[in-house]
N, C-alpha and C positions, 0 to 999 in steps of 0.2 A: 278412518285413515289406512286401514290395510290397504284400500285401495290404490293410494298418491305414494305409498310404499312402494306398491309393485310396478307402477308406473317409474315413480325415480331410480330401481335396481334395473329397468328395460332400458328408459332414456340412458342412464353413466351405461350400462354394459355395451350399449351401443355404440356409444361415442369411444369406451375403451378399445371397442374391438376396431374401429374405424380408424382411427391412432395407430392401433400397434400395427395395423394391415398398411399404414405409409409406412411407418418405421419400418418396416419388411423390406418394402419394395425400396427404400432407400440402401436397404444396404446392399441389396441383392444388383441393385444399379450400379453401387460404387464397386462391386468385385465383376461385375459386367464389363464396366469400361475397364477396369486393371487388365481384365482377363486380354481386351481387343478382339477378340474372334467375331467374322462375322456370325460364326454359327450360335455364338451365344448370345448377341446381341437380338438374333430374331429369335429366338429363346426366349431371353426377357419381354419381348414385345408382345409375344404370344403368351406366356404368365400374365401380364400386367391387363391383359383383354383379361384374361378366364378371372383374376383376381376382382377388377373392377364388375364385372357382372355377377358374381357367386358371393362377395364378400362388401366392398365397396360400396355399393346400391343399396344393397338389402341393411346395409347395418347406417346410411345415410336417411335410412326412409325409417329406420326405427327410431333412430333420436332424435330426428323433429315430430315422426308423428306423437310418440309419447312426451314431448318437453311440452307439444300445443295440449296434450289430455291433461298435462301437470297443469298448464295454464285454467284451462278451463274449467278444473274442478279443484282449484286450491284456491282458499281462501283467505291468503296471505299476496299472492300473486296478481300480478294485473297485466293486460296485453304493452302497457304503458313503460314497465319498468324494460 
C-alpha cells in the first residue's frame, strides 16, 4: 500500500503545482494587461515561456505518469473508469 500512497502523493502534488502555476500566470497576465506597457508584455511572454518549460511541462508529465501508474498498480481502478 505504501507504493500506491507515494504514487497518489506525486500525482496530486503534480496537479497542485500545475494548477498553481496556471493561477500565477493568470494573475500576472491581468497585471500586465492593466499596465499597458510593451516592455511588461514582452516580459510576461518571456516568463510564460520559462514557466512552460520548467514548471508546466514537468508538472503535467508527473501528473500523467503517476496517474497511469496508479491505475496499473491499483486493484480498484480500471482503464474504463
